[in-house]
N, C-alpha and C positions, 0 to 999 in steps of 0.2 A: 607392537610385538603381541603376541597372543598371551592372555592372561588366564591361567588355570581357576583362579578364583573366580573371575568373571564366568568361565564357562561351568564351573560347579553351580553358580547361582542361577544361570539360565536353565540348566538340567533340573534343579531342585524347583524352581518356579513351574516348569513344565509338568514335572510329577505332581505337583500339588493341585494341578487343573485336569489331570488326566485320570478320571474317576473310573472309567472303564478298564483300561488296561491295567489299573492298579488292582481290580478284582481278579483279573487274569493272571497277574503275576502272583497274587496270593496263593493260588491253586498250583500254578506251575512249580513255586518253591517247594511245594509239599511233595507233588508228584514227581518233579523232574522228568518230563517227557523228553527231553531232548539230551538226556545225559549219553555222553559218548558219540553226539552229534557235532559236525562241523559245520557252520552256518555262514555262507560269503554273501555280504551285502554289498550292493551298489545303489545306494539313496543319497539324497541330499544332504549330507551330515550337517544336521543342526540340532538343536535342543530336543525337538519332539522326537527325530529319528535316535537319538540316545536314549530315550527311554524305552522304545522299541528294542534296541539292541540289548539293553540291560535286563529287559523283561525275559528274552530269550536265554541270556547268561543265567539268571536266575533258574530258568528251568533246565539247566544242566547243559547248555550248549557252549561249545567253543565258538566265539565269534570273531570273524574278520571282516571289517568294514572300510570302504572308501567312499568317496561321492559318486555321484553318476553325471557330474558336470564340472567342469574346471573351475566356475567361479560361484559355485553354491555351497562352499565349505564354511562354516563358522569355526574359524582357528580356535577360539577360546574353548569352544565345545570339544573340539578334536583333542586339544591338549588335556582338557578334563577328563576327558574318556579313555585315553591312551594307558592310563594307570590300570585299567580294568579289562581292555579289550586290545585287540590287535588292529590298531588305526593306521592307515595308509594315506589319508586325504590331507590336502592344504589349500586353500584359497588361491587362485591364479595360476594354477598349473598350465604349463605348456601341452600341447597336444600329446607329445611324447611321455611327459610325466604323467599325465592322466591315464595313458594306456598302461604305463609301468604300474600304477597303483592298481587298476582293474587285474593285472597279471599277478600281482603280490598277493591279492586275494584268492585268486585260483591256484597259486602255488601250496596254499593250505589243503588243497584237494578237498573241498567242500562236499558234504553229503547233499545240501540244499541250498539254493541259492535264492536270494531275495532282490530282484532287479527294478531299476525304474529307467525306462527308455530302450532298455533292450542291449546296451553294448555288452554287459557282461555275458548274455545268453550268445550274443553273436561270435564273441571270441570262443566260446565251447563249441561253436559249430564250425569254426574255420582253423584257428592257430593251436586250440587246447584240446587235446582228448582225455577227457576226464568222466568217471562214471557217476551220474548225479541221480539221486532218488526222485527229483523233482524241485520245482521252484515255483516262485509267485511273481507276477509282474504287476507293477503298480499304477502305470499310466497308459492314456490313449495311445501314445505314439508306440510302446513296446508293444502292446497288444496287436497292433495294426501288423508290426513286423512278425509277431509269433504267428499269426493267423495265415500270413503269407508262407512262412515255413511250413506250417501244417498243410496247406493246399498243395504245396509242391513235394510234400511226402519226405522232408528233410529234418524234421524235429525230432531231436535224439532222445528226448526225455520229456515226462509230464509237466506242463506248466500250467498254473491256475492264473485265470483272468480276474485278478482283484479289482481292477479299475472298474469293471461292470456290475460288481456287487452294488445292490441296492444302497445299503449303508456306506459305500464309498462314492460312487458317481452324483448320487442326488444332493450329497452334502460337501465332498471334498470338491468335486470339479465346478460346481455351482456356486455355493457360499465361500467355500475356501479360495477359489481363484479370483472370485469377484471382490473380496475383501482385500487379499492380499496384493492384487494387480494394482488396486489403488494405493495401496500402502507403498508399494514401491515406486510407483510414478510421483506421488506426493513428496516422498521422501528424498527420492533423487533430484527432484526439479523445484520443490518448493513454490509450485504454482498453484492458482485457484481451479478448481474444475468448473464450478459454477459459471453457466454462459459460455462454456467452450463447446465447439463443434468437435465431437469425438466420432471416429469411425472404428466399429469393432468389426474386424475380419472374422467370420465364423459364427455359427449360431447353434453350436454344440452345447453342451452343458456349460463348458468353460465360458464360451461366447456369451451364453444367456446370463451367466452371473456377472461378468463384466458389464454388459449393456445395462443390466438392472441396478448395480451399484453406481454406475456412472450417472444415469438418471436420477437416481435418488441424491445424488451429489447437485444436482441442478445442471448437468450437461445435455446438450441437444444430440442425440445419440443416432447414428446412422449405422445400418448393418449392411455388410455384403456377404454374400453367399453364393455357393453353387449348386446345392441341393434345392429344388424346388419346394419340397414339404417345410424344409427349414426357413425359407426364405418367406413363405406364406404365414408360418409361425411367427416369425419376427414382426411382419406387417401387422398381424392381428394382436400382437403384444403390445402395439402402438409405437413401433419404430419404423423410421423411414428405411427403404431398402433399395439400393441403388449398386449399379458396377463400381467397382474400385475405381476406374478411370474417371468417373463423375464424381464419385463420393470425396476424392481426395482433393478437389479443387477448393474446397471450403474447410477443409480440416486443419484444426488447431492441433489434435492428437489423433494418432492412428495406432491402434491396438491389434496384434494379431494372436489368433488362437485357433490354429486351423490343423496342424499336424501335416502342413503341406508345404513344401518349398516354393519361393519365388512369389509368396502372395504380393508383395510390394517390389516392384523392379523399375526398371530404368524410365520405362514410359510413364510410370505414375510418379516418381520423384520428380520429373520434368514438368508434371502438371501441379505439383503440390506448391502451395503458397509459402512465401518467405515466412520462416519460424516455426514451421511444422515440427512437431515431435513425433518419433516413431519408437513404439515399445514393443516387445514380443512376451506373449505368455505361453507359447508353446515350447515343446521340451527342446529342440534343437534351434539352433542359432542360423536356420536356412530360411525361414519364413520372410524375412526382410533381407533383400539381397545386397549384401555389403560390397560385394564386387561392383555392382553396376552402381552404386551410391559412389565409390571412391574413382570409377572410370569417368564420371561426368563431374568431378570434384577438382577443383585447383589447389585447394587447401583443406587439411584436416587437423583439429587440435581439440585437446581435453579443455572445457572450460568450467567443469565441476566434476566431483567424482562421478564417474560412471555416465557422464555426459560429453559426446563428442560431437563438437561442431563441424560440420561439411560445408564448405563455401565453393559453391557451384561456380562455373566458369562464367556465368552471367552476374554473379556476385550474389545470388539468392543463398541463404543459410537454412539448412536443415539439420534436425539433431537427432542423433540415435542414442538410445539409453541402454546402459549394459552390454555394449558390444552386441546388441541384438539378442542376447540370451535371456533366460526367464527373469523377467523384470521384478517378479515378485520376492523372488531369492537374492539376487543379485543387489537390488536396491531396497529390498523390504527385509523382513523377518520370516517369510514364508507364511503357510497357511496358520490361521488360528489355532491355539493349542487345542480347544475343544474339538474342532474338527478333525484334526490328525489323531486324537484319542479315537474316533471313530475308525479311520482308515487303518490305523496300526494295529488296533484290535482285531479287526479282520485279517491283516498278516499274520499276527501272532497265531490266532487259531487255524488258519488254514495252513501253516508251517507244521502245526502240531498235526493237522489231519494228513499231510504228507508222510510224516514219520509213521503214522499208524497204519496208512493204507497203501504205501507206494509200491507194495508188491502185486496188488490188484489194479493198478494205473497203468494205461497205454501211453504211446508217445503221441499225445495229442493236447489241445487247450481245452480246458477244462472251466466250466463256471464255478465260482465259491458255492459250496453246498448251502442249500436253502437253511438248513439249520444253524449254521454258522452267522449267516445274515441275520436271522432273526432273533438268534440269541444275543447278538450284540445289540440289536435294536431292544431288546427286552431290558438288557442292563441299562442301556441309555435312557429309558423312561424311569427307571429307578434312580439314576444319578441325577436326572433334570428336575424329578420330583413331578411327574406328569403321569396321571391316572388315565386309563382308556377303558371303554365299554367291553363287555365280554358277549360273544354270542349265546343266546339261550339254547336248550336243547331243540326247542321248536324251529328256532331260527337255523341251526345247523342242520335238521332233518329238512326243511324247506329248500336250503340251497343244494342240497345232495338228491333232490328228487326231480323228476323230470314230468311227472304226471299230474301237477296242480296248475291250472291255468286260471283264467278269468272265472 
């Protein structure tokens, strides 16, 4: 049963470690930039998300929130937050319940949306017709969907690509996903990582982080890729690079982080060795083909919380973690607090930018303004106690001139 007290403690702990957004909240509470604004949110509803939602509320917003995944809500946090905000999330929702919650958020007729993965945005382009000032998209998968909509000319309101802000993807996608994926796998399985053969599918920022952290824990890491540049990058970072059909033969653990469906499918499962564990850190549960796995299995059962054992027709046993959903949130606690402080500070300031500038924005995908990205970096330096050099006037003049050579 969900505990309000536990939820309040989780939120309190997150707030105590999120110094950047605390600074932003102080200003928001004085200036009330969101006064009269309704914000609809679909994000993984856990303690750090609660801090963002409360920050917007203290800035004057009326906040309506649900999760962006049926299995990633922290029910303790949802209960604790429901006294202050409009909360429609719970862990373990069916698909119908999940979309019912998204629609409840949209029933509020939000002025601004903050989305993660694109499901809320998609509803606004299919079943729901609302006037939206603009919105933010948190993750790679959602940005991919937005850019397709933009190319097809069907995007109905301005959206900001928060994922590709420097203070987001360089830290959240790499260090956040790297650490939280290991947290989810280790918490779910209680297995040793050192000495294991680990296959990481995808070498974008998320895959880089996972491979780096697995290597740091003593795993022997192989990377699979479709992009030639990223494959070479993984090679020069010291990882073995193979096709999945070869890499999987020796794998103890396979982790997907690509944003693409069917990364692990029937022909791969058949070549996997007995006992292989499969986990996903991509946004949707399509990277590991569960239908294929079921089709070649004679039995399936839960052997631990969020660990499903598939017994293949030849007797081989394969294990799927977290129903193939985001293992770092299903089996772990999500990204570290300090990482989400960076990402959610970008979210808060970009939402404020929309309020102030929406009348001048077109129906397109925008990057986060540089002044927001750099502003968060400057606050972070202060919070972390880091001092950096400054360019001298002579150096500024030099880098802005063209006629000084050897």
